[in-house]
C-alpha positions as CSV (number, residue, x, y, z in Angstrom):
1,M,-61.5,-33.0,92.6
2,T,-63.1,-30.1,94.7
3,N,-63.3,-26.5,93.9
4,D,-62.0,-24.7,96.9
5,L,-58.4,-23.4,98.1
6,D,-57.0,-26.2,99.8
7,T,-57.5,-28.6,96.6
8,L,-56.0,-26.1,94.7
9,A,-53.2,-25.6,96.4
10,T,-52.4,-29.2,96.9
11,A,-52.8,-29.7,93.2
12,L,-50.7,-26.8,92.2
13,Y,-47.9,-27.8,95.1
14,V,-47.7,-31.5,93.2
15,R,-47.5,-30.1,89.7
16,T,-44.8,-27.6,90.7
17,D,-43.0,-30.5,92.6
18,D,-43.4,-32.6,89.7
19,L,-41.7,-29.7,87.3
20,L,-38.6,-29.2,89.7
21,K,-37.8,-32.8,89.8
22,E,-38.1,-33.2,86.1
23,A,-36.2,-29.9,85.6
24,P,-34.1,-29.0,89.0
25,D,-32.5,-26.0,87.3
26,L,-35.8,-24.0,87.6
27,A,-35.0,-23.9,91.2
28,P,-33.3,-20.7,92.3
29,W,-29.6,-21.1,92.7
30,R,-28.3,-22.2,96.1
31,P,-24.8,-22.6,97.3
32,P,-23.9,-26.2,97.5
33,V,-22.8,-26.1,101.1
34,G,-25.5,-24.5,103.3
35,F,-29.0,-25.0,105.4
36,T,-31.6,-26.8,103.3
37,P,-34.8,-24.8,103.0
38,R,-37.5,-25.7,105.5
39,L,-40.1,-24.6,102.9
40,T,-39.6,-26.2,99.7
41,D,-40.0,-24.0,96.3
42,A,-43.1,-26.1,95.5
43,E,-44.3,-24.5,98.9
44,L,-43.1,-21.3,98.2
45,V,-44.8,-20.9,95.1
46,T,-48.3,-22.2,96.5
47,L,-48.1,-20.1,99.2
48,A,-47.7,-17.0,96.9
49,V,-50.5,-18.3,94.7
50,M,-52.8,-18.4,98.1
51,Q,-51.9,-14.8,98.9
52,A,-52.8,-13.4,95.6
53,L,-56.2,-15.3,96.0
54,L,-56.9,-14.3,99.3
55,G,-55.7,-10.6,98.7
56,F,-53.2,-10.1,101.3
57,T,-51.4,-7.2,99.6
58,S,-48.9,-6.8,102.7
59,E,-46.5,-10.1,103.1
60,A,-46.1,-9.1,106.7
61,R,-49.9,-9.6,107.5
62,W,-50.2,-12.8,105.2
63,I,-47.6,-14.5,107.1
64,R,-49.4,-13.8,110.3
65,H,-52.4,-15.0,108.4
66,A,-50.8,-18.2,107.2
67,R,-49.3,-19.1,110.6
68,R,-52.5,-19.1,112.3
69,H,-54.8,-20.6,109.5
70,L,-52.8,-22.8,107.2
71,G,-50.9,-25.1,109.5
72,H,-52.5,-28.2,107.8
73,L,-51.1,-27.3,104.8
74,F,-47.7,-26.1,105.7
75,R,-45.4,-27.7,108.1
76,Y,-42.9,-24.6,108.2
77,L,-44.0,-20.9,107.3
78,P,-40.5,-18.3,107.1
79,R,-40.6,-15.1,108.4
80,Q,-41.5,-12.1,106.0
81,P,-38.1,-10.8,105.1
82,G,-37.1,-14.6,104.3
83,Y,-40.4,-15.0,102.3
84,N,-39.8,-12.0,100.4
85,K,-36.1,-12.5,99.5
86,R,-37.0,-16.1,98.3
87,L,-40.1,-15.3,96.3
88,R,-38.0,-12.4,94.2
89,R,-35.6,-15.4,93.2
90,T,-38.3,-17.4,91.8
91,T,-39.3,-15.4,88.6
92,A,-38.1,-17.9,86.0
93,L,-40.1,-21.0,88.1
94,I,-43.2,-18.9,88.3
95,T,-43.1,-17.7,84.4
96,T,-42.5,-21.5,83.7
97,M,-45.5,-22.8,85.7
98,I,-47.8,-20.2,84.1
99,R,-47.1,-21.3,80.7
100,M,-47.3,-25.0,81.7
101,L,-50.8,-24.5,83.6
102,A,-52.1,-22.4,80.6
103,T,-51.3,-25.4,77.8
104,D,-52.8,-27.9,80.5
105,T,-56.3,-26.2,79.8
106,M,-58.9,-26.5,77.0
107,L,-58.7,-22.6,76.4
108,W,-55.0,-22.8,75.7
109,S,-56.2,-23.9,72.0
110,D,-58.8,-21.3,71.4
111,D,-58.6,-19.4,68.0
112,V,-59.5,-15.9,69.4
113,W,-57.3,-13.9,71.6
114,V,-57.8,-10.3,72.9
115,V,-55.1,-7.9,73.6
116,D,-54.8,-4.9,75.9
117,S,-52.5,-3.0,78.4
118,T,-53.4,-2.0,81.6
119,P,-51.9,0.6,84.1
120,V,-49.4,-0.5,86.9
121,E,-49.0,2.3,89.2
122,C,-45.9,2.4,91.1
123,G,-46.1,6.0,92.9
124,R,-47.9,9.2,93.2
125,S,-45.7,11.9,95.1
126,K,-43.0,13.8,93.0
127,E,-40.5,12.7,95.5
128,T,-41.1,9.1,94.4
129,T,-40.4,9.6,90.8
130,R,-37.0,11.0,91.7
131,R,-35.8,8.6,94.2
132,S,-37.9,5.3,93.6
133,D,-35.4,2.5,92.3
134,L,-38.0,2.2,89.4
135,A,-37.0,5.6,88.1
136,G,-36.0,5.0,84.5
137,W,-38.3,2.2,83.9
138,A,-41.5,3.5,85.2
139,E,-42.6,6.8,83.9
140,Y,-45.6,9.0,83.5
141,G,-48.5,7.6,81.0
142,Y,-52.1,8.2,80.4
143,C,-55.1,6.0,81.3
144,A,-57.7,6.6,78.9
145,S,-59.9,4.4,80.7
146,H,-60.1,6.6,83.6
147,S,-59.1,9.9,82.3
148,R,-55.8,10.4,84.3
149,F,-52.1,10.5,84.4
150,F,-50.3,8.0,86.2
151,W,-46.6,7.2,87.3
152,G,-45.8,3.7,86.7
153,L,-45.8,0.7,84.3
154,R,-48.2,-1.2,82.0
155,L,-49.2,-4.8,81.9
156,H,-49.6,-5.7,78.3
157,L,-51.6,-9.2,78.1
158,V,-52.7,-11.5,75.2
159,C,-55.5,-13.5,77.0
160,T,-58.2,-16.3,75.2
161,L,-61.9,-14.8,75.7
162,G,-62.2,-16.9,78.6
163,G,-59.3,-15.3,80.4
164,L,-56.5,-17.1,80.1
165,P,-53.4,-15.4,80.0
166,I,-51.3,-16.4,76.8
167,G,-48.6,-13.9,76.6
168,F,-47.7,-10.8,78.7
169,A,-45.1,-7.9,79.1
170,L,-44.3,-5.4,81.4
171,T,-43.2,-2.1,80.3
172,G,-42.7,1.6,80.9
173,A,-46.0,3.5,80.7
174,K,-45.4,5.2,77.5
175,A,-44.2,2.0,75.4
176,D,-45.5,1.2,72.2
177,E,-48.4,-1.0,72.3
178,R,-48.0,-2.5,68.8
179,Q,-44.4,-2.8,69.4
180,T,-45.0,-4.5,72.7
181,L,-47.2,-7.1,71.1
182,L,-44.8,-7.9,68.2
183,G,-41.9,-8.3,70.7
184,I,-44.2,-11.0,72.9
185,L,-44.9,-12.8,69.7
186,N,-41.1,-12.8,68.6
187,A,-39.8,-13.7,72.2
188,D,-41.9,-17.1,72.0
189,P,-42.5,-18.3,68.4
190,T,-44.3,-21.3,70.0
191,L,-47.4,-18.9,70.4
192,T,-48.5,-18.9,66.8
193,H,-46.9,-22.2,65.8
194,D,-49.5,-24.7,64.3
195,R,-52.3,-21.8,64.8
196,P,-53.6,-20.9,61.2
197,G,-56.1,-18.5,61.1
198,Q,-55.6,-17.0,64.7
199,T,-57.7,-14.1,65.5
200,L,-56.5,-10.9,67.3
201,I,-59.1,-8.4,68.8
202,G,-57.3,-5.3,69.7
203,D,-58.5,-1.5,70.3
204,K,-57.7,1.4,68.0
205,N,-54.1,1.7,69.2
206,Y,-53.1,-1.5,67.6
207,Y,-52.9,-0.1,63.6
208,G,-50.6,0.3,61.0
209,K,-50.1,-1.3,57.7
210,D,-46.5,-2.8,58.6
211,F,-47.9,-3.9,61.8
212,E,-50.8,-5.6,60.2
213,Y,-48.5,-7.2,57.6
214,T,-46.3,-8.6,60.5
215,L,-49.1,-10.2,62.0
216,A,-50.7,-11.6,59.1
217,A,-47.0,-13.0,58.3
218,A,-47.4,-14.8,61.5
219,G,-50.9,-16.4,60.8
220,I,-53.0,-13.9,62.8
221,D,-56.1,-11.8,61.6
222,L,-56.3,-8.9,63.2
223,L,-59.6,-7.2,64.3
224,R,-60.0,-3.7,65.6
225,P,-62.3,-0.6,65.1
226,A,-62.0,1.8,62.4
227,R,-59.6,5.0,63.5
228,K,-61.0,8.5,62.4
229,G,-61.0,8.7,58.7
230,E,-60.5,5.2,58.1
231,P,-63.3,3.0,56.0
232,P,-65.5,0.5,58.1
233,R,-63.5,-2.7,58.9
234,Q,-64.5,-6.1,59.2
235,G,-66.3,-7.4,62.2
236,A,-67.0,-3.8,63.8
237,H,-70.1,-4.9,65.2
238,L,-68.2,-7.6,67.4
239,F,-65.8,-4.8,69.0
240,K,-68.3,-3.6,71.7
241,P,-69.4,-6.8,73.5
242,L,-65.8,-8.2,73.3
243,R,-64.1,-5.1,74.5
244,Q,-65.8,-5.7,77.5
245,T,-64.1,-9.2,77.7
246,I,-60.8,-7.5,77.9
247,E,-62.1,-4.8,80.4
248,S,-63.3,-7.6,82.5
249,I,-60.1,-9.5,82.6
250,N,-58.3,-6.3,83.6
251,H,-60.9,-5.8,86.0
252,T,-60.1,-9.2,87.7
253,F,-56.6,-8.5,88.0
254,K,-57.0,-4.9,89.5
255,S,-60.2,-5.7,91.8
256,Q,-59.8,-9.5,92.6
257,L,-56.0,-9.8,92.5
258,D,-55.3,-6.1,93.7
259,L,-52.6,-5.6,90.6
260,E,-52.5,-1.7,91.8
261,R,-52.0,-2.7,95.1
262,H,-48.6,-4.8,94.3
263,G,-46.5,-3.1,96.8
264,G,-43.4,-3.7,95.0
265,H,-40.4,-0.9,95.3
266,T,-37.7,-2.3,92.7
267,P,-37.9,-3.7,89.5
268,T,-37.2,-7.2,90.6
269,G,-40.1,-6.9,93.3
270,V,-42.7,-5.4,90.9
271,R,-41.7,-8.1,88.6
272,V,-42.3,-11.1,90.8
273,R,-45.3,-9.4,92.2
274,V,-47.3,-9.3,88.7
275,L,-46.1,-12.8,87.9
276,Q,-47.5,-13.8,91.1
277,R,-50.9,-12.3,90.1
278,I,-50.8,-13.7,86.6
279,L,-50.1,-17.3,88.1
280,A,-52.8,-17.1,90.6
281,L,-55.4,-16.4,87.8
282,T,-53.8,-19.2,85.5
283,A,-53.9,-21.4,88.4
284,A,-57.5,-20.8,89.1
285,I,-58.5,-21.0,85.7
286,W,-56.6,-24.1,85.4
287,H,-58.3,-25.9,88.5
288,N,-61.6,-24.7,87.5
289,D,-60.9,-26.5,83.8
290,K,-60.1,-29.5,85.7
291,T,-63.0,-29.5,88.0
292,G,-65.6,-28.9,85.5
293,T,-66.6,-25.1,86.8
294,P,-69.1,-23.3,84.3
295,V,-67.0,-20.1,84.5
296,L,-63.5,-20.6,84.1
297,R,-62.4,-17.2,85.3
298,S,-64.3,-17.2,88.4
299,L,-62.2,-16.9,91.7
300,T,-64.8,-16.7,94.1
301,A,-64.5,-20.3,95.5
302,Y,-60.6,-19.3,96.3
303,D,-60.9,-15.8,97.9
304,H,-62.0,-16.4,101.2
């Protein structure tokens, strides 16, 4: 197996197609009578991952590019409206693929996780905040990393030190990071099952006796910097270099996978575009793991 985009696309297609044969209920619902899509659901997922890896934020431009350059991989390519409509119905399939690929890597069993949230901006004008379909979910929040306010959502990520997404959630910009993390863990108890002594590294926002007690009950040891007025905490010397790890993972999403240029205008549209990018990173790590690439989070082989 080689480390290039065509090979990744082929491997991803095969895994997705096999999954749909084993669990056909994951495929988007279709009426029993009608035309059979010429682009299969496995091809659709593969096409979406390739779009994210190649950095096409415009679906219309992506379809034009695919028609010209990817005919050797796809026998049929839909028009942009059809591609968009079908992609928005594949959230369950994409979410399942993220987990299936993640568990098939050596990083899944890592005993150290990092947690953080990053802004997902959805608009800048005041008129947008009033008329957008995202109003009520998207809201004003503050980004401490860039010292600025923004209107939109937050992507909460639990990752391994190698950048593999373990758990994630998309919330309003003001959502409490601690409650969101507990929600991620409660929604999927298998994350902490058979993981005694799991270490979780977070920033100063992940604090509180009740919060840490809940994590400890789940077998998770929280490491974070001491807040103002607190005594020094265990492992404080590790926070600065490991803090750069989660910042680097966020940078991969924003710089290489164009998270902030998602282009979604509705809750479903934003959700599937964020999932599209999480799957792209997971698929790249999975393929790098299988091909023995030294840096598993490297996307260089797939961005051209």
